[in-house]
N, C-alpha and C positions, 0 to 999 in steps of 0.2 A: 262519668260515662258519657256524654255528649261531646267532652274532649277527646277520650278516647276511639270515636265513631270518626270525627272531625281530621284525627291525625289517619287514622285508617282512607278514609277518603282523597290526603294531600298526598299518601305515601302510593296508592293506587295511580294519581293522578298523574305524578313523578314518574312513576314505572313506565306507563302507556307514553310518556312524552320519551323517556329514555328509548324506548323499543323504538318509537318511530323513527328519531333519530338516527339509530343503526341501521335502517331496512333501506337497506342498498336495493337500486335496480334491479339489480341481478338475483339478491333474496327476495324481491316479487315474483320476479321470473319463476325461480326457483317452487316457491309456495304454489303459483298459479299452474305449473306442472302437476305436481301432486294433487291439487283439488282436481286436474280434469286425467289423471293417469293415464296421461298422452304416451309416458315414458314407457308404456307396455308395446306400443306401435313399435318399438325397437325392437323386439320378437315376436311379433304378430302381423301377420298378414291380413291387409286392409281392403276392404273390396266394397265398393259403392257404385250405386245410379245416380248419373246427374246429366238429365236431359235427357240429350240422345245417345250419352256413351253411358258403358262401364268404366269404371278407375279401380285400376290396383297398386298398391302399396308394397312393394316387396321388401321387407331388410336384408343385405346382402350384409357379408361381413368387410364389402368397400364402399359401406353406401347403401342408397336405395336405391330401388329401379321401380321406376314408374309406370304404367302402361293406361294406355285410354283406348276402348275398343268399341268400334261402333257396333250398334244395335242393327242396323241397317243395310249394312256394306263388309266385306269379308276385310275390311283396313283395321291394323293394329297401329298404335304409335307407341314405341318403345323410348324411355329417356334413360340414360343410365351418364353419370359423369359430367352432366350440364351439354350431353350430345342426342338427339333426336333420332330415332329411323324410325321410317314409315314400312310397313309389310302391308302388301296387297296378296289375300291364298297363301301367306307365309314366306312371298316372293320378296326382297328387299328392293322398296321404290327409290329410285334417283330423282331428288329434291333436289328444286333448285335454292340457293343459301337464303333466298327470301322466305321462301315458301317454308324451308325447313326453322328457321326461326321462328315465325309467327305459328306454326304447331308447338315450338318449343315451349312459348309465352304463354300460350293455352293450358296444354298439358301442366309444366309448373305451376301455374297458377290454381287453378284447381286443388291439385295437391296441397299445396303449398297454406292456404287458408284452412281444408279440411284438420291437417297435424296440427295448427295454431292452438297453445302456445310453444309445443315441444320445438319449433323449428326457433325460436328466440336465443335457443341454446347452439346456434352456428355461428362458426369460428368466426365470419365475416360481420357480425351482428355488434352494434357499438349502443348501448342501452346510455339513458340521461334519464334522473326522475324531474318530473315536471311541476310535483307538487302533488296537491290533494285538488279533485273538483267534484261537484255536488250535480248531478244531471237524474233529473224526476226525481228530488229530492231523497236521493242516494248519495256516499260518499262514495269516492274510486281514487285507487291511484293511479296517475295520468305517468305514462314512461313511453319516451319516443326512441325509436330505435332509427339508425341510420346503418349504413352498409359499408365497410370496407370495397374497393375497388376490386381489390386482390380476393377471390374467391365469393363475391357479392354476387357475379351472373352479370348479365346483361341487363338488367334493371338498378345494379347497384346506387344508381342517383337517387331511387324513392324514398318517400320516408316515410314513416309508419307512428303512430299513434295510438296508444292503447288503455283502456280503462279497466281496473280491477278491483273489484269491490273490497275496500277496506277490513271486512266480516272474513270472508269465503276464500277470496281472490279469486271468484270467478271473473273470467273475460267477458265482461257485459257487453261492450261497443270497442269498433276498433276505427282509425281513419286511417287515410294514404292517400300522397301527392303523386303521381304519375305524371311519365314526360310522354311518355310514346304517343301517337295518334294524337298529335296538337295536346296531351296532357291533360290535367285536369284534379278535381278531388273527388275523396269517396268518402262514405259514413256507413258503418253499420251499426245494427242493434239485433243481437242475437235473441232468436225466437226459439221457442220448441226443442228445450233443453232435455235431452233423456240420459240417461246412465243404460250400456249396453256391456257385460262381461265387464265391469270397472272400469271403463272409458267412457268421459263425458263427450257426448255430441250434439252439436246445435247448427240451428239454421239462423240466417240472416236477414233481414230488410236489411234493401241496401241503394243507400238516398246519394244526390247531388244538391250542392246548392241552387235553389231557383235562380238566383243570378249570380256573373261571374267572379269566381274568388279567388285570390293563392292563399287564404288564413289557415290554413291546415288545424293550429291551434284554436281556432273559433269555433271552430265546425261543431262542439257539444252544445255552445250557446245558439249557435243556427237550426241543432235542432231542438231545444227546447222552446225558442222563437217561432215553429213553425216556419224556417224559413230554407227548408229543405223539400227536395223532391223525390217519391219514391220511383225507383227506376224498376228494379226487378225484386223479387225474393229469391234468395241461394237455399234450394232445397238440397240433402242427400238423402236417398230413399236405398233401401234394398239394403241395410249395412248388414257385411258380415265380418265374422275374425275368427281367423285360423293361425292355428301357433305356427311361427315357421321352424324350418328345420335348420339350425347356422350349427356351422361346427367349424367356427373360428380358432385359427393357433398363432 
């Protein structure tokens, strides 16, 4: 009987190892999206409040239309196909290129993080598996993201790392390096996870290294050793979901 039980344990262990060996970063992302329910955003209008603005992500037959509406002024920013237009009382405002770029960065960034991990299926995304890593006694799949220049947007040189729980594939942590504004590193921990109409949303604690560093892959260790400084809390509030009326042919 003991030999039979031992045999079953060996089979289970081998099966688990075989499963891990065939688990590509693409499959990990697919499982993370399935856990999050974020694929529903392809047919659902998402509206939420973040700080001084209301944001809307509207799926269309040609991709997403992203909007940011001021709560205090009659100002609306609209981002379509990586081009931003600003409206004041529904009149188009002419913007300098540098100003339009700044608004684009701000609007796109908020929507990007809100749609994760769905955006990891974008055509310009290049995934690499970095193995497993433990954070606060929990084991994670560690996946790196780089972007192709074509289709990767103005920030295509940024590098991201995501940590997905090995059991349910929840996206519990992320980190990234950026070049604009003298560059730097950020590390985010997911908090306040909740499910609304089948879609998982979460807020984040946003950290940076206490000492200047370029070691993106080492940020989880810095977090464990209390060597990160809390910069802000990223909170999306008043989330509303509405079915989108799409008639694509």
